[in-house]
C-alpha positions in Angstrom: 42.2 -50.9 66.2 38.8 -52.4 65.8 37.1 -52.5 62.4 33.5 -51.4 62.3 31.1 -53.2 60.2 29.9 -51.0 57.3 26.9 -51.5 55.1 28.0 -53.4 52.0 24.7 -53.7 50.3 22.7 -51.0 48.7 19.6 -52.4 50.3 21.0 -51.3 53.7 20.9 -47.6 52.7 17.7 -45.6 52.7 16.3 -44.4 49.4 16.9 -40.8 50.3 20.6 -41.5 50.5 20.7 -43.5 47.3 18.5 -41.2 45.2 19.2 -37.8 46.8 16.5 -35.5 47.8 13.4 -35.7 45.7 11.9 -32.6 44.0 8.4 -31.5 45.1 5.3 -31.9 43.0 5.3 -28.2 42.6 8.7 -28.2 41.1 7.8 -30.8 38.5 4.5 -29.0 37.8 6.4 -25.8 37.0 9.1 -27.7 35.2 6.6 -29.4 32.9 5.0 -26.0 32.0 8.2 -24.0 31.9 8.0 -23.1 28.2 4.4 -21.8 28.4 4.9 -20.0 31.7 8.1 -18.4 30.6 6.7 -16.9 27.4 3.6 -15.7 29.2 5.4 -14.2 32.2 8.3 -12.6 30.4 8.6 -9.0 31.4 5.5 -9.1 33.6 4.8 -9.2 37.3 3.6 -12.6 38.4 0.7 -13.1 40.8 2.3 -15.8 43.0 -1.0 -16.3 44.9 -2.7 -17.2 41.7 0.2 -19.5 40.9 -0.3 -21.2 44.2 -4.0 -21.6 43.7 -3.4 -23.1 40.2 -0.7 -25.4 41.7 -3.0 -26.7 44.4 -5.7 -27.4 41.9 -3.2 -29.3 39.8 -1.9 -31.3 42.8 1.3 -29.3 43.2 2.5 -29.5 46.8 5.7 -28.7 48.5 8.2 -31.5 49.6 6.3 -32.1 52.8 2.9 -32.4 51.0 1.7 -29.0 52.1 0.1 -26.4 49.9 2.8 -24.0 48.5 3.1 -20.4 49.7 3.8 -17.5 47.3 7.4 -17.2 48.4 7.9 -21.0 48.0 6.4 -20.8 44.5 8.6 -17.9 43.5 11.8 -19.7 44.8 10.7 -23.0 43.1 10.3 -21.1 39.8 13.8 -19.7 40.1 15.1 -23.2 40.6 13.2 -24.5 37.6 14.6 -21.7 35.5 18.1 -22.4 36.7 17.8 -26.1 35.9 16.4 -25.4 32.4 19.3 -22.9 31.8 21.8 -25.5 32.9 20.3 -28.2 30.7 20.3 -25.8 27.7 24.0 -25.0 28.3 24.9 -28.7 28.6 22.9 -29.4 25.4 24.7 -26.6 23.6 28.1 -27.8 24.8 27.3 -31.4 23.7 26.4 -30.2 20.3 29.6 -28.2 20.0 31.7 -31.2 21.1 30.2 -33.5 18.5 30.3 -31.8 15.2 28.5 -33.2 12.2 30.7 -35.5 10.2 30.7 -35.4 6.4 32.7 -37.4 4.0 34.8 -34.2 3.2 35.8 -33.9 6.8 37.3 -37.4 6.8 39.4 -36.8 3.7 43.1 -36.2 4.1 44.1 -32.6 4.2 44.9 -31.0 0.8 48.6 -30.3 0.2 49.4 -26.7 0.4 50.8 -25.3 -2.8 53.2 -22.4 -2.3 52.0 -19.2 -3.8 54.5 -17.6 -6.1 54.3 -13.9 -6.7 53.8 -12.9 -10.3 56.7 -11.0 -11.8 56.6 -7.3 -11.1 56.0 -5.8 -14.6 56.6 -2.2 -13.4 60.4 -2.8 -13.5 62.3 -4.2 -16.4 63.6 -7.6 -16.0 67.3 -7.9 -15.5 69.2 -8.8 -18.7 69.6 -12.4 -19.3 73.1 -13.6 -19.2 74.4 -16.8 -20.7 76.5 -19.2 -18.6 80.0 -17.9 -18.2 79.0 -14.3 -19.1 79.1 -11.8 -16.3 76.2 -9.5 -15.4 76.9 -5.9 -16.4 75.4 -3.6 -13.7 76.0 -0.4 -15.6 74.2 -1.8 -18.7 71.3 -2.8 -16.5 71.1 0.7 -15.0 71.2 2.2 -18.4 68.3 0.0 -19.5 66.3 1.1 -16.4 67.0 4.8 -17.1 65.9 4.4 -20.8 62.7 2.7 -19.7 61.9 5.6 -17.3 62.7 8.2 -19.9 60.4 6.4 -22.4 57.5 6.1 -19.9 57.8 9.7 -18.8 57.7 11.0 -22.4 61.2 12.4 -22.3 62.5 10.3 -25.2 
């Protein structure tokens, strides 16, 4: 197999390969005035012939240096809007990725304290027994019945 000699220096490559395709002057003219044009054109029909006349007066030409046509101006405007939308989305994503840091954020997390339920006061507490003394279930039920009778007004 023979090895072919490849271009090893950037200078050997044409600028169009290194930089990619350049945008037309019409594109950059519409891009520079995007905010104003978008607010004025929102919800309205655009007279693309008038846009072409304005672009020619401002020096906006297509990539070949020719005056733009109405269809070219319309397509270029769509590309400008697409680029602006993509830039806004990237800007928003970048802002979401890098949240603002405050001293409170860099503090260690607080220790979670377990929540204890307060005692339920609607039922009488079980009778306290001393160590070694057994819990009397019957006595406890009698205490509950007495409390119910007292609250219902039967006693």
